[in-house]
Rosetta silent file (secondary structure, phi, psi, omega in degrees, C-alpha in Angstrom):
SEQUENCE: MSKHWLIAFALCWMAGLAAQPVAEHRIGAGDLVAIEVFGETDLSPQIKVDDQGTISYPFLGEIRVAGLTTRELQQTIHDGLEGDYLIDPKVVVTIAEHRPFYVNGEVRNPGAFSYEPGMTVRKAISLAGGMTDRASSRKIFLVTESSPEDELLRVDLDHPIGPGDTLTIQQSFF
SCORE:     score description
SCORE:     0.000 S_00000001
   1 L     0.000  -37.052 -178.995  -23.534  -17.388   23.543 S_00000001
   2 H   -67.561  -27.730  177.686  -19.743  -17.266   23.358 S_00000001
   3 H   -65.074  -41.262  178.943  -19.913  -17.706   19.585 S_00000001
   4 H   -67.066  -37.522  177.798  -21.959  -14.488   19.266 S_00000001
   5 H   -63.254  -41.804  179.811  -19.531  -12.654   21.525 S_00000001
   6 H   -63.985  -41.464  177.955  -16.620  -13.762   19.339 S_00000001
   7 H   -64.766  -44.376  179.427  -18.394  -12.584   16.170 S_00000001
   8 H   -62.639  -41.021  178.255  -19.244   -9.233   17.790 S_00000001
   9 H   -62.394  -46.075 -179.378  -15.634   -8.833   18.927 S_00000001
  10 H   -61.420  -41.888  179.176  -14.302   -9.617   15.439 S_00000001
  11 H   -65.103  -42.051  178.470  -16.692   -7.114   13.832 S_00000001
  12 H   -64.793  -40.911  179.385  -15.729   -4.382   16.307 S_00000001
  13 H   -63.234  -44.120  179.280  -12.034   -5.108   15.760 S_00000001
  14 H   -65.586  -38.899  177.967  -12.442   -4.921   11.969 S_00000001
  15 H   -64.776  -36.933  177.451  -14.433   -1.684   12.258 S_00000001
  16 H   -64.582  -39.982  176.989  -11.648   -0.241   14.406 S_00000001
  17 H   -64.532  -41.505 -179.126   -9.078   -1.108   11.760 S_00000001
  18 H   -67.201  -28.759 -176.295  -11.180    0.502    9.051 S_00000001
  19 H   -83.854  -10.614 -179.377  -11.600    3.641   11.155 S_00000001
  20 L   -65.768  135.614 -177.451   -7.872    4.170   11.677 S_00000001
  21 L   -68.436  141.417  174.458   -6.724    7.267    9.829 S_00000001
  22 L   -87.410  138.340  179.776   -4.550    6.821    6.758 S_00000001
  23 L   -57.893  125.723 -178.275   -1.456    9.005    6.738 S_00000001
  24 L   -88.335  133.477  179.943   -2.308   12.041    4.674 S_00000001
  25 L   -68.440  150.128  176.729    0.296   13.131    2.170 S_00000001
  26 L   -89.803  141.707  178.830    1.845   16.556    2.524 S_00000001
  27 L   -69.601  142.985  179.582    1.463   19.023   -0.323 S_00000001
  28 L  -145.924  170.892  179.370    4.636   19.734   -2.258 S_00000001
  29 L   -56.869  130.862 -179.735    6.009   21.547   -5.294 S_00000001
  30 L   101.280  -16.434  176.694    4.480   20.142   -8.468 S_00000001
  31 L   -70.908  146.254  173.386    1.168   19.040   -6.950 S_00000001
  32 E  -102.453  111.970 -175.200   -1.998   20.306   -8.631 S_00000001
  33 E   -97.480  128.890  176.681   -4.308   21.482   -5.851 S_00000001
  34 E  -103.120  121.560 -179.771   -8.065   21.715   -6.457 S_00000001
  35 E  -115.042  128.785  177.891   -9.813   24.262   -4.243 S_00000001
  36 E  -126.577  123.482  174.132  -13.578   24.472   -4.172 S_00000001
  37 E  -111.354  116.086 -174.260  -15.514   27.154   -2.340 S_00000001
  38 L   -53.836  124.925  177.282  -19.208   26.291   -2.450 S_00000001
  39 L    79.554    4.638 -176.157  -21.128   28.764   -4.606 S_00000001
  40 L  -129.395   84.246 -177.500  -18.008   30.739   -5.578 S_00000001
  41 H   -63.638  -32.017  178.824  -16.655   29.641   -8.980 S_00000001
  42 H   -68.507  -20.022 -179.433  -14.090   32.484   -9.018 S_00000001
  43 H  -105.822   17.460 -176.389  -12.646   31.120   -5.772 S_00000001
  44 L  -123.903   61.329 -178.510  -12.582   27.485   -6.956 S_00000001
  45 L   -91.936  170.521  163.946   -9.460   27.056   -9.110 S_00000001
  46 E  -106.985  126.758 -173.664   -6.999   24.265   -9.695 S_00000001
  47 E  -129.674  131.420  176.361   -3.525   25.629   -8.935 S_00000001
  48 E   -84.124  132.537  178.721   -0.115   24.021   -9.432 S_00000001
  49 L   -72.788  127.376 -176.530    2.229   24.440   -6.465 S_00000001
  50 L   -78.551  178.044 -176.228    5.334   26.310   -7.637 S_00000001
  51 L   -62.831  -22.833  177.908    8.985   25.438   -6.951 S_00000001
  52 L   -87.634   -0.463  178.638    8.959   27.594   -3.799 S_00000001
  53 L    80.610   25.822 -178.601    6.004   25.613   -2.417 S_00000001
  54 E  -122.614  162.712  170.822    3.484   28.433   -2.788 S_00000001
  55 E  -129.296  156.390  174.473    0.256   29.139   -4.636 S_00000001
  56 E  -106.647  117.209 -174.629   -1.324   32.427   -5.608 S_00000001
  57 E  -118.017  138.273 -179.400   -4.943   32.479   -4.462 S_00000001
  58 L   -52.622  139.109  178.835   -7.574   35.182   -5.177 S_00000001
  59 L    71.084  -27.869 -175.571   -7.977   37.742   -2.358 S_00000001
  60 L  -103.569  -15.492  178.906   -5.353   36.011   -0.197 S_00000001
  61 E    75.460 -144.832 -178.144   -2.290   36.339   -2.449 S_00000001
  62 E   -75.989  129.866  176.769    0.702   34.050   -2.009 S_00000001
  63 E  -124.577  128.323  175.166    0.150   31.168    0.385 S_00000001
  64 E   -79.163  116.097 -175.176    2.947   28.818    1.455 S_00000001
  65 L  -114.140  -16.429 -179.006    1.396   25.358    1.084 S_00000001
  66 L   -58.973  130.059  179.791    4.410   23.013    0.966 S_00000001
  67 L    93.122  -13.341  178.323    4.289   20.680    3.936 S_00000001
  68 L   -84.510  154.486  169.178    0.609   21.259    4.661 S_00000001
  69 L   -85.838  167.638  177.562   -2.067   18.577    4.444 S_00000001
  70 H   -62.587  -34.837  178.635   -5.164   19.277    2.376 S_00000001
  71 H   -65.550  -40.459  179.477   -7.109   19.759    5.619 S_00000001
  72 H   -66.757  -40.849  176.959   -4.622   22.336    6.875 S_00000001
  73 H   -66.135  -39.958  177.188   -4.772   24.255    3.588 S_00000001
  74 H   -56.696  -44.858  179.771   -8.557   24.028    3.649 S_00000001
  75 H   -67.118  -39.708  178.653   -8.580   25.632    7.101 S_00000001
  76 H   -60.379  -46.426  179.969   -6.092   28.332    6.014 S_00000001
  77 H   -67.840  -42.009  177.345   -8.272   29.320    3.052 S_00000001
  78 H   -56.188  -51.082 -177.663  -11.454   29.162    5.138 S_00000001
  79 H   -64.109  -36.173  179.632   -9.946   31.437    7.784 S_00000001
  80 H   -69.721  -34.177 -178.142   -8.585   33.853    5.151 S_00000001
  81 H   -86.539  -26.621 -175.741  -11.918   34.196    3.365 S_00000001
  82 E   -67.978  136.090  176.860  -14.159   34.283    6.427 S_00000001
  83 L    99.123  -81.774 -176.504  -15.235   37.709    7.566 S_00000001
  84 L   -68.057  -34.619 -173.681  -13.927   40.191    5.009 S_00000001
  85 L  -109.303  -44.269 -176.789  -14.964   38.215    1.942 S_00000001
  86 E  -139.063  155.510  173.761  -17.507   35.530    2.904 S_00000001
  87 L   -99.067  118.718  179.507  -19.624   34.504    5.849 S_00000001
  88 L    48.039   64.908  179.478  -18.807   30.919    6.844 S_00000001
  89 L   -66.505  142.209  176.612  -17.256   29.766    3.537 S_00000001
  90 L   -99.528  106.322 -173.681  -17.510   26.055    2.728 S_00000001
  91 E  -114.539  134.742  174.085  -14.050   25.092    1.454 S_00000001
  92 E  -129.062  129.466  178.367  -12.861   21.718    0.156 S_00000001
  93 E  -120.701  130.516  175.160   -9.256   21.104   -0.897 S_00000001
  94 E  -133.968  164.795  173.560   -8.073   17.999   -2.745 S_00000001
  95 E   -97.836  110.278 -178.199   -4.988   17.059   -4.700 S_00000001
  96 E   -73.600  -33.272  179.178   -6.136   16.770   -8.315 S_00000001
  97 E  -151.644  123.626  179.330   -2.749   15.508   -9.475 S_00000001
  98 L   -77.903  153.672  172.392    0.208   14.469   -7.338 S_00000001
  99 L   -64.864  156.125 -176.051    3.776   15.406   -8.159 S_00000001
 100 L   -73.632  166.445  167.971    5.699   12.542   -9.766 S_00000001
 101 E  -115.098  168.663 -172.151    7.989   10.031   -8.104 S_00000001
 102 E  -127.513  142.017  176.532   11.235    8.825   -9.675 S_00000001
 103 E  -127.350  127.383  176.924   12.734    5.422  -10.419 S_00000001
 104 E  -139.980  175.846 -178.161   16.370    5.003  -11.452 S_00000001
 105 E    96.041 -140.547 -172.229   19.097    2.406  -11.531 S_00000001
 106 L   -84.246   63.833  170.998   18.626   -1.107  -12.850 S_00000001
 107 E  -126.099  159.618 -174.971   15.162   -0.784  -14.424 S_00000001
 108 L   -70.069  -35.609 -177.822   14.311   -0.927  -18.112 S_00000001
 109 L  -133.628   76.396 -179.923   12.778    2.585  -18.353 S_00000001
 110 L   -65.346  155.123  177.204   14.029    4.882  -15.577 S_00000001
 111 E   154.438 -163.154  179.439   12.376    8.256  -15.146 S_00000001
 112 E   -94.988  141.544 -178.063    9.536   10.206  -13.560 S_00000001
 113 E  -134.695  149.015  178.928    6.139    8.561  -13.106 S_00000001
 114 L   -68.016  129.622  178.245    2.704    9.785  -12.072 S_00000001
 115 L   -80.804  139.188  171.362    1.986    9.057   -8.441 S_00000001
 116 L  -129.466  141.245  177.048   -1.242    7.319   -7.479 S_00000001
 117 L   -54.341  140.819 -178.479   -2.309    6.620   -3.889 S_00000001
 118 L    90.951    8.374 -178.904   -1.340    3.099   -2.842 S_00000001
 119 L   -66.276  135.700  176.358    1.929    3.130   -4.822 S_00000001
 120 E  -125.577  169.868  177.357    4.476    0.535   -3.702 S_00000001
 121 H   -57.942  -44.362 -179.231    8.012   -0.320   -4.775 S_00000001
 122 H   -58.689  -45.351  179.604    6.686   -3.321   -6.709 S_00000001
 123 H   -66.641  -39.550 -179.821    4.198   -1.164   -8.643 S_00000001
 124 H   -63.794  -42.194  178.447    6.824    1.509   -9.308 S_00000001
 125 H   -63.745  -38.659  177.134    9.233   -1.058  -10.742 S_00000001
 126 H   -62.377  -43.545  177.847    6.447   -2.353  -12.986 S_00000001
 127 H   -61.331  -31.868 -179.421    5.779    1.167  -14.270 S_00000001
 128 L   -86.302   15.134  175.185    9.491    1.475  -15.029 S_00000001
 129 L    86.587    6.464 -179.220    9.361   -1.631  -17.242 S_00000001
 130 L    88.837  170.680 -179.733   10.625   -4.086  -14.640 S_00000001
 131 E   -79.494  151.237  173.572   14.116   -4.809  -13.392 S_00000001
 132 L   -76.321  171.125  178.567   17.019   -5.456  -15.723 S_00000001
 133 L   -64.669  -22.965 -177.891   18.842   -8.791  -15.656 S_00000001
 134 L   -92.895    0.282 -175.874   21.572   -7.164  -13.590 S_00000001
 135 E   -73.940  148.621  174.599   19.241   -5.763  -10.907 S_00000001
 136 E  -103.813  124.313  178.348   19.372   -6.831   -7.287 S_00000001
 137 E   -77.346   -5.530  178.706   16.025   -7.458   -5.640 S_00000001
 138 E  -106.904   -7.266 -179.907   17.735   -6.944   -2.261 S_00000001
 139 E  -114.770   68.480  179.593   19.476   -3.658   -3.017 S_00000001
 140 E  -115.674  125.080 -175.177   16.500   -1.339   -3.393 S_00000001
 141 E  -124.648  148.316 -178.395   16.814    2.090   -1.801 S_00000001
 142 E  -128.008  135.684  169.746   14.376    4.945   -1.294 S_00000001
 143 E  -115.774  118.896  178.252   14.968    8.627   -0.638 S_00000001
 144 L   -92.156  160.668  178.963   11.847   10.375    0.576 S_00000001
 145 L   -62.866  -27.466 -177.083   11.275   14.105    0.328 S_00000001
 146 L   -86.566  -12.154 -178.938   11.302   14.340    4.111 S_00000001
 147 L   -89.018  154.804  174.381   14.599   12.497    4.579 S_00000001
 148 L   -58.869  147.841 -173.224   18.022   14.122    4.376 S_00000001
 149 L   -56.565  -33.288 -176.862   19.394   13.902    0.818 S_00000001
 150 L   -90.983    2.057 -178.702   22.172   11.464    1.684 S_00000001
 151 L   -90.589  111.654  177.132   19.924    9.123    3.695 S_00000001
 152 L  -100.242  126.824  178.132   19.080    5.977    1.726 S_00000001
 153 E  -101.149  119.887  176.991   16.403    3.758    3.212 S_00000001
 154 E   -74.012  128.334 -175.150   16.691    0.084    2.231 S_00000001
 155 L  -129.602  162.730  174.670   13.199   -1.126    1.294 S_00000001
 156 L  -103.924 -179.997 -174.115   11.434   -4.270    0.136 S_00000001
 157 L   -66.291  -22.831 -177.931    9.017   -4.683   -2.764 S_00000001
 158 L   -97.480    6.932 -179.775    5.921   -3.967   -0.669 S_00000001
 159 L   -70.308  138.000  178.696    7.186   -0.711    0.855 S_00000001
 160 E   -72.448  151.645  176.730    4.969    2.316    0.104 S_00000001
 161 L  -120.832  141.549  178.447    6.191    5.173   -2.078 S_00000001
 162 L  -109.488  167.324  176.479    5.049    8.762   -1.779 S_00000001
 163 L   -61.561  139.148  179.457    4.888   11.602   -4.273 S_00000001
 164 L    85.100   -7.801 -179.971    8.306   13.128   -4.870 S_00000001
 165 L   -72.441  156.959  176.053   10.187   10.044   -3.617 S_00000001
 166 E  -122.244  123.856 -178.412   13.174    8.624   -5.510 S_00000001
 167 E  -107.353  131.478  179.109   13.603    4.862   -5.817 S_00000001
 168 E  -126.165  127.019  176.936   16.976    3.375   -6.829 S_00000001
 169 E  -107.195  120.744 -177.015   17.523   -0.264   -7.772 S_00000001
 170 E   -92.954  169.426  179.476   21.205   -1.224   -7.625 S_00000001
 171 E   -75.904  151.278  171.754   23.137   -3.921   -9.475 S_00000001
 172 L   -90.711  148.162  178.296   23.633   -7.410   -8.180 S_00000001
 173 L   -84.276   -8.292 -178.000   27.223   -8.677   -7.993 S_00000001
 174 L  -115.396    0.000    0.000   26.156  -12.147   -9.186 S_00000001
């Protein structure tokens, strides 16, 4: 009987881990946002977020979207359309294309790269052609969009990277 209890406990524990929410990325300048309003093709565009963090949406005009999650933007559009324009609109917002992240320093091909969910430092370095012979695997720093500009976070190869982040690999002294 205790064996069955242990199996049931393990399954419940694993289900709990799977049910934990994944941190949702915040929308930022350069993201391509896909908005779909069920049955309303004119209200279902893909819109690139401008440098000021806004989009221009039919009937609602300029909307500040930088810093919002897709769920928050979905609710904003739903609330804006409900009543005057539609009765109980069904709105879905996704990010069709994330803004790039950046890799510089001691990599073979520094530059901007397309962000994909699940991006890590190791994957980013691979996209940048790998480290140069002079690179230090212990001097890897990340600046996130949410951190102050002068704040460098020392990271390891398995650290996650978000859209808009800047990764810098420094030289080794040996």
